[in-house]
C-alpha positions in Angstrom: 0.0 0.0 0.0 1.2 3.5 -0.7 1.5 6.2 1.9 -1.5 8.0 0.6 -3.8 5.0 1.1 -2.4 4.3 4.6 -2.9 8.0 5.5 -6.4 8.0 4.2 -7.2 4.8 6.3 -5.7 6.3 9.4 -7.6 9.6 9.0 -10.8 7.7 8.2 -10.4 5.6 11.4 -9.7 8.8 13.4 -12.8 10.5 12.0 -14.9 7.5 12.8 -13.6 7.4 16.3 -14.3 11.1 16.8 -17.8 10.7 15.6 -18.4 7.8 17.9 -17.0 9.7 20.8 -19.2 12.7 20.1 -22.3 10.5 19.9 -21.4 8.8 23.1 -20.9 12.1 24.8 -24.3 13.4 23.6 -26.1 10.2 24.7 -24.5 10.5 28.1 -25.4 14.1 28.6 -29.0 13.5 27.4 -29.5 10.5 29.7 -28.1 12.5 32.7 -30.4 15.4 32.0 -33.4 13.0 31.5 -32.7 11.2 34.8 -32.4 14.5 36.7 -35.7 15.6 35.1 -37.4 12.4 36.2 -36.0 12.7 39.7 -37.2 16.3 40.0 -40.6 15.3 38.6 -41.0 12.6 41.2 -39.8 14.7 44.1 -42.2 17.6 43.4 -45.8 16.3 43.4 -48.0 19.2 42.3 -51.5 17.6 42.3 -51.5 16.3 45.9 -50.6 19.8 47.3 -53.6 21.4 45.6 -55.8 18.5 46.7 -54.9 18.9 50.4 -55.4 22.7 50.2 -58.9 22.2 48.9 -59.6 19.6 51.6 -58.6 22.1 54.3 -60.9 24.7 52.8 -63.8 22.3 53.0 -63.3 21.5 56.6 
C-alpha cells in the first residue's frame, strides 16, 4: 500500500472514532439530563398539594 492509502485509512479511522466519541458524549449528557428531570418530577408532586389545600378549605 502506498503512503496515501495508509494515511487515508488512518484519517478515516480517526474521523470514525471522533464521531463515535461525540455521539457517546451526547447520549451520556441527554441521559443524565433525563434522569435528573425524572427525579425532579417525582420529588415535586404538584397535584396532591392542591388537593390537600382544597380539603382544608372544605373543613
